[in-house]
N, C-alpha and C positions, 0 to 999 in steps of 0.2 A: 270880482271888484265893482263896487258903488262910487254916485260921482262926485261925495266929496272925497272918496280916495284919489280916485281919477283926478279931480282939481289937483290935489298936492304932488302927485307925480309928476301932471304934468307941467309944473310951475317949475318941480326939479328940474326936468329933463327943457324946457325953456332958458331958463338961465343959465345952463350950461354952453348956449351959443351952438356953431355948427359941431356937428358928431357923425362920424364916419356910417356909411351903409354898412350896413351888416348883410347885404347883398346883392350884388350886381344885375343891372338889368330893370325894367319896367316897374317891378313888383317889391324894388329895394325899399321902397319908401314905406311902403305899409309893413314890409319885415321887420324893418329898423325901427320903428313906431311902437309895435307890437312888441319885439323884443325889450326896447328901452324901458315902454311900460311896466314890462315885466307878465307880459301876456304872452308866452311863448307856443307857437306851434305842438309843441308836444302833451299841453294839457288843455290847448283851446283851440275849434276849428275855424269857428264865428266869433269876433270879439266882440261880444253883449257886454253895455253897460248900462244898467237899470232898463234894460230893452231899447236901448240904446243901436243902432249902429255904428258902429267906430271907422272912419271913412278919414286916410290920410291923402292928400292933395298938392304937389308941389305948385308953386304960384305960376303961374302968367302960363299954366299950361292946357291946352283946350282938348284933352281925350276924351273920349265919348264914353259915356257908363249907361248900360243895360237898367230902367228901372224896373220894370219886370215887362210878361208878355200878358195879352189878352186878347180870347176872339170867343168867347160864350155868348151864342146869339146873335154873333155882328152883322154875317153874312144878309147881304140883301139878293145875292145872285148866288146859285151853287157857286162854289168855290173852281170847279172842275170848271164848270162854263165861261168864269171868267180868265180863267189862266188861258182856257183856247180862244180866248176871242180877245185877250188883252198882251195877254202874257209875251215873251220874246226870249232867244232860243241862247243859251249860253255855249262854253268853250268847251262843252263838251255836247253840244248840240240837245239838251236837255232845256224842254219849255217848261218856263214857271213866270211868276211875280216876284219876281227878287228886286225891289226896288224902295228908295228912300222916298216918301211921298212928303210932299213942300204942296206951298202953294199955287207955286207953278205949275203948269200941267206940263208932265215929260213926253219922252216921245210916244206913247204910248196914248196920250190927249190923259194917262188919270191925273190928278190933283187932290189935297185934302182940302176938304171945306169946314168953314171952323162958323159957329154959330152959339149961341150965348148958352143952349144946352146942350149940342153933339157937338164933334168930328165926324165927317165921314169921309169917305174914299169913293170918286165921282169920273165921270168920265165929262171931257166937255159935252155930249151928247147932251147931256139931263141924268144920264142912267147911275145910280147909286151903286156901288159893289159891294161896300161894307158901312156901320153904321155904331158909333161908341157911345153913350150917353155919358156928360161929364162927370153928371152926379156919382154913377155907378165905376167911374176913373176914379173918380175921389179916394171912394170909400176901399176899392183897392189897391190905390198907391198907401194909404195910409196902412191898411193889413200887410201888405209889402213892408213899408216903412214906416213904421210909425212913430220913429224917432232917430236921428241920426247925430252923431257928434264928427264933427266936420275939422279937421284940423290942417292947419296949411302949414307948408315949410318953406323957405328960401332954399335953393340951393346951389351948390359950388364943385366945381370938378378939380381933383388936386390930383393931379400924378396919374388920370386918366378912371379916378376913383371918385364918385357922387359922393358929399357930404351933405346934413341936413342939418338946419336950424330949423327946429318945430315953434314956431311963434305967435301962432294964436290957436284956439280950441272955440269951436262955437255949438250951442246945441241948438237941433231945427226940428220943430214938431207942426204937424198938422199940415192940411192943404183943402184947397175947396175950389168947385167947379169954377170961377170965377178967374182964380187963380189959373188954372189949368188952361182956361180958354184963352187967358192974355198971353201966355206962356207959349200955347200954338200958336197963334199970331203974330207973336213975335220970331218964331220958327225955332226957340230955343229944346222944343219938346219935339222932336222927329220918329216920324213914322215906320215901320220899315216892314213891308209886307215879305214873307218868306214862304213858299208854297211854290209848288212845280207838279208837274202832271206826272200819274204812276200807272199811266193805262184807263185804269177801272177806278180810281178815286185820283182825290187831290192828296197829298202830302203835306201838311203842314207844320213847319216847326215852329209856329207862334209868332202873330206879327207882335215884334219890338217899341215897346218905349223907350225909346233914349233921348241922353239931355247930354250934354258939355258939363266935364268936371268943374266948373267955375261957373256953370250958368246953376249949381244946386240951389243955394241960397235963395234964387229964387220962386222956388220951387214951393218956398213950406209959409205957412202962417206964422209962425213965433218963430225968432231969432236973437239967441240972447249966448253973450260972451261967457266961458266959462271961466 
């Protein structure tokens, strides 16, 4: 499906008003949009329209989505050393760094520092744990999400079943280090450390860069209604 065909099909769907969800649960909105547009799970695994990822959003929802993970050459302190120095134990007694970083220091004294050129996880002592260059992050963001078709829907519940009115579609593309720096400062992009002590090494599940669904439009250079 190309963008012009999407626009025709979306406007047809928009004109129908509220339509019943095709699936119960959190994934119902995405499945419904794909189904009504003719992008069924049987013939397409990841909807892609002229290089743009398709994302459906319940208006008013602040669910979180992972943008990407990135760890390459960012650790200023050996990860295992960082775990043993600043980690905490989970309910299973496993020592790890499972923290969502913010500008305010957490219980371990770690916080997210944002400058014009980079972001870093630091300790209140001044020690730098890991650092990401914003230009590299922007390039990685564009590589993972070169463009996004962001479809918003009003939601009604009728007799325990969701109904969606898909009322707006926006095409979003591009970002920049300045945009990312500002969104980190606003804490609209969160950084999840996800690693633990595996005795002889650190088991890293990938540092996650996450945002709220309703903040996604703030991360792009260009936004236009379809």
